[in-house]
C-alpha positions, 0 to 999 in steps of 0.5 A: 500500500502506498504511503500517504503524505502524512505517513512520511512525516511520522516514519522517522528521521530517515525516509525512503524516497518511495515514501515521499510525495510532493506535499512532504516539502517541509520534511524532505525539502523541495528536491526530496519531495518531488523526487518521491512524487515522480518515483511514485508515478513510475518514472525512473528515479535512482533509489535512495532516502532522505535525512529529513529537515526535522532530523537536522533540527533535532540534531542541533537540539541534541547538541544544545545549539539550535536556539543559538543558531536561530538567533545568530541567523536572524542577526545576519547583516544584509549588504555588508559582505565582510560581516556577513561572511564572518557571521556565516563562518561562525554559523557553519562552525557551530553546525560542524561542531554539533555533528550527527548524533549517534542514533541518527548516524546509525539510521543513516548508515542502515539506510545506506547499507540497504542500497548495496555494498558500499555503493557510490551515492550522490548526497544532495541538499534539499532546503525546505524553503528552496524554490518557493513562490517567494524565494529561490535558494537553488544553487546555494546549498552544497551537493556532492557526487560519487560519495562512497563509504560510511564515514565519507557519507556522514561527513558529506551530510554534515557539509550539506547541513553547514551549507544551509549557512553559506555566505550567499544563503545567509545574505539572501535570507537577510536581504529578503527578510526571511525570518523562518528558522532555516532547516535543510533535508539531505537526499542520498541517492544511488549514483549513476555513472553517466557517460552523458548527462544533461538538463531538460525543460518542457517549456523553453526557458528563454521564452516560456513557450510550452510548445517547445522542449529544450534539451541540453546534453554533454559528455560525462557527469552533469556537474560541469554542465550545470556549473556552466563550465562547458557549452552543451549540445542544445536540442529543441523538440516540438512538444505536441508531435515530438520531432527535432526542430533544431540542434546546436553543437556545443563546445566541450573541451573536457568531461568529468568522469569517475576514475577507476579509484572512485574519484572524479577527474577531468578528461580531455575531449578535444571535440571539434566542429565535426564531432558527432552530437552527444545524443542521436535523434532517436535518443533526443525523442526518447528523452523528450517523451520522458519529459512529457511523462514527467510534466503530466 
């Protein structure tokens, strides 16, 4: 039987993605809640779990620093970069000093072991106020790829927690006068060792035109693409009757890949004007159809 949105809240500090729905954003953050929603719709989402925002708050409570964090976060000065950076560093130091209590660490590691024998995972921040109608914290909180091993996983969870108080995030909250107590969830997902990766928009992001699907694709893992470090291939597809309308070959000099030792490295590509497209027409249309299913 599928879980109701309420059930995710009551299942504890660590919740499987399959138990989450879009109404669980206060528990799992926007990223975690929406991943659970599309997983429940039968779409291909890598398996994983969420360390909830209430679990973060409880950890700070257990360490005796939650009230201090809230007070210091409220006192951040907007418009003064030097002071704001110092305040952010103090807040992050408090979070790192608090760390993960033993009971929560055991829950996280238990869920991690269910994903396999020390699998590679992505550890992704999912702030509870991210991308709301009134605010957008997208890109301000840390995420990590190709994380492997129990101690590295726990360290990256703390890094995600600390990123809640990065200088940009603190300055943004102060400038928008966001007084709500900051909280963050962390998504842990099985890592896809991608040969190609990309981003898809089911409306043209430049114009809002819903008759066009825009797909950007590059070789290797996606971090170089989303970080704006490489120019991806761009494909525009007709939405109603999917067919490729235009293609634009990007300029990609390197790709980020997982090395044999598990670490991520940059490899030279030397892609020229005559290089084949990252995606074939058949793959472009297959991805566009997937985008339509997600949108529906």
